[in-house]
C-alpha positions in Angstrom: 44.3 -14.6 -30.5 44.6 -16.5 -27.2 43.8 -13.0 -25.5 40.6 -12.4 -27.6 39.5 -16.1 -27.2 39.9 -15.7 -23.4 38.1 -12.2 -23.2 35.1 -13.4 -25.1 34.9 -16.5 -22.9 35.3 -14.4 -19.9 32.5 -12.0 -21.1 30.2 -15.0 -21.6 30.8 -16.5 -18.5 30.0 -13.0 -16.9 26.8 -12.7 -18.8 25.7 -16.2 -17.7 26.4 -15.3 -14.2 24.3 -12.1 -14.5 21.4 -14.0 -15.9 21.6 -16.6 -13.1 21.7 -14.0 -10.4 18.6 -12.1 -12.1 17.0 -15.6 -12.2 17.5 -16.1 -8.6 16.5 -12.6 -7.7 13.3 -13.0 -9.6 12.0 -15.7 -7.1 11.2 -13.0 -4.6 7.7 -11.5 -4.9 7.4 -8.0 -5.5 5.6 -5.8 -3.1 3.1 -4.7 -6.0 1.1 -7.8 -5.6 -2.2 -7.9 -4.3 -5.1 -5.3 -4.5 -4.4 -1.8 -3.6 -7.4 0.2 -2.5 -9.6 -2.6 -4.2 -7.7 -2.5 -7.5 -4.8 -4.1 -9.3 -1.5 -2.1 -9.2 -0.7 0.1 -11.9 2.1 -1.0 -14.3 5.7 0.5 -13.8 7.0 2.6 -16.6 8.9 -0.2 -18.1 7.4 -2.1 -21.0 7.2 -5.5 -19.3 3.8 -5.2 -18.0 0.2 -5.1 -19.2 -2.8 -4.3 -17.1 -6.6 -3.5 -17.9 -6.9 -1.3 -14.6 -5.4 1.9 -13.5 -3.8 2.2 -17.0 -5.2 4.8 -19.6 -6.4 3.1 -22.8 -4.5 5.4 -24.9 -1.3 3.9 -23.3 -0.9 1.1 -25.9 2.1 -0.3 -24.3 0.6 -1.1 -21.0 -3.1 -1.0 -21.5 -5.1 -4.3 -22.2 -9.0 -4.6 -22.1 -10.8 -5.9 -19.2 -12.7 -9.2 -19.9 -16.6 -9.2 -19.9 -17.7 -12.0 -17.6 -19.8 -13.4 -14.8 -19.0 -15.9 -12.1 -19.1 -18.7 -14.6 -16.4 -17.2 -16.7 -14.5 -16.2 -13.6 -14.6 -19.9 -12.5 -12.9 -21.0 -15.6 -9.6 -19.0 -15.1 -7.8 -21.2 -12.6 -8.0 -24.1 -14.9 -7.2 -22.1 -17.8 -4.1 -20.7 -16.1 -3.0 -24.2 -15.0 -3.5 -25.5 -18.5 -1.2 -22.9 -19.8 1.7 -23.7 -17.4 0.9 -21.2 -14.6 0.6 -22.0 -11.0 -2.0 -20.3 -8.8 -0.7 -19.0 -5.6 -3.6 -17.2 -4.1 -7.4 -17.4 -4.7 -9.6 -15.4 -2.4 -12.9 -15.6 -4.4 -12.5 -12.2 -6.2 -8.6 -12.1 -6.6 -6.4 -14.7 -8.0 -2.5 -14.5 -8.1 -0.6 -16.8 -10.4 3.1 -17.3 -11.6 4.4 -18.4 -14.9 8.1 -19.4 -15.3 10.2 -19.0 -18.1 11.9 -22.5 -19.4 15.5 -22.1 -19.2 16.3 -19.7 -16.4 12.9 -19.7 -14.5 12.3 -16.1 -14.5 9.1 -15.4 -12.8 6.1 -13.4 -14.2 3.1 -12.6 -12.0 -0.5 -12.6 -13.4 -3.2 -11.2 -11.3 -7.0 -11.2 -11.8 -9.7 -9.2 -10.0 -13.5 -10.0 -10.5 -15.7 -6.9 -10.2 -19.0 -8.8 -9.8 -21.1 -5.5 -9.9 -19.7 -4.4 -13.3 -19.4 -8.1 -14.7 -15.6 -7.4 -15.6 -12.6 -9.4 -14.9 -9.6 -7.1 -14.7 -6.2 -8.6 -15.5 -2.5 -7.8 -15.0 0.5 -9.6 -16.1 4.2 -8.3 -15.3 7.8 -9.7 -15.2 9.4 -9.5 -11.8 13.0 -8.8 -13.4 14.4 -6.8 -16.4 13.1 -3.9 -18.3 11.9 -5.6 -21.5 9.7 -8.8 -22.0 9.6 -8.8 -25.8 5.6 -9.0 -25.5 5.5 -12.1 -23.5 3.1 -10.6 -20.9 0.8 -9.3 -23.5 0.8 -12.5 -25.5 0.1 -14.4 -22.2 -2.9 -12.3 -21.5 -4.1 -12.5 -25.1 -3.9 -16.4 -24.8 -5.8 -16.5 -21.5 -8.5 -14.5 -23.1 -8.7 -16.6 -26.3 -8.9 -19.7 -23.9 -12.3 -18.7 -22.6 
C-alpha cells in the first residue's frame, strides 16, 4: 500500500513539475507574433487558436469572423482588452498585440488585432503559447471581446 501511495505521490509531483516547466516556457513570445506580409499569422494545426484572417471559413475549429468597424470601434479595443484582464504589449496604430494570463500557472495567450481601414474590418487572432488544447478559451475570449463592443 505504501508503494502505491508513494508512486501516486511521485506521479502527482512529476505532473506538477511538468505544468510549472510549461508555464515558464510560455513566458517566451512566439515567432508567429506580428504581421506577416501585412496580415495576421495563420493558426497552427492544433486546436488552441482562432483567427479571422488566413483561415478558411469552413475551418470551424480555427475560423472566427472579423469585426466590422471604423476608427471609433478600433479605438475602443485597448480599453476593452484591459477591462477583461489583458495587457497591451504593442500598439502601432493599426496593429495591437496583447497578452492574457491564466490564473494559476500563468500560461500566456496572445491576442492580436489588425485594423484594415479600407475594408472597415478588424481582424483578430487569439492563440495559446503552450499546449495543444485550450478547451475553447481562445474562442470564448474573442467572443467576449466582440460582445464588449
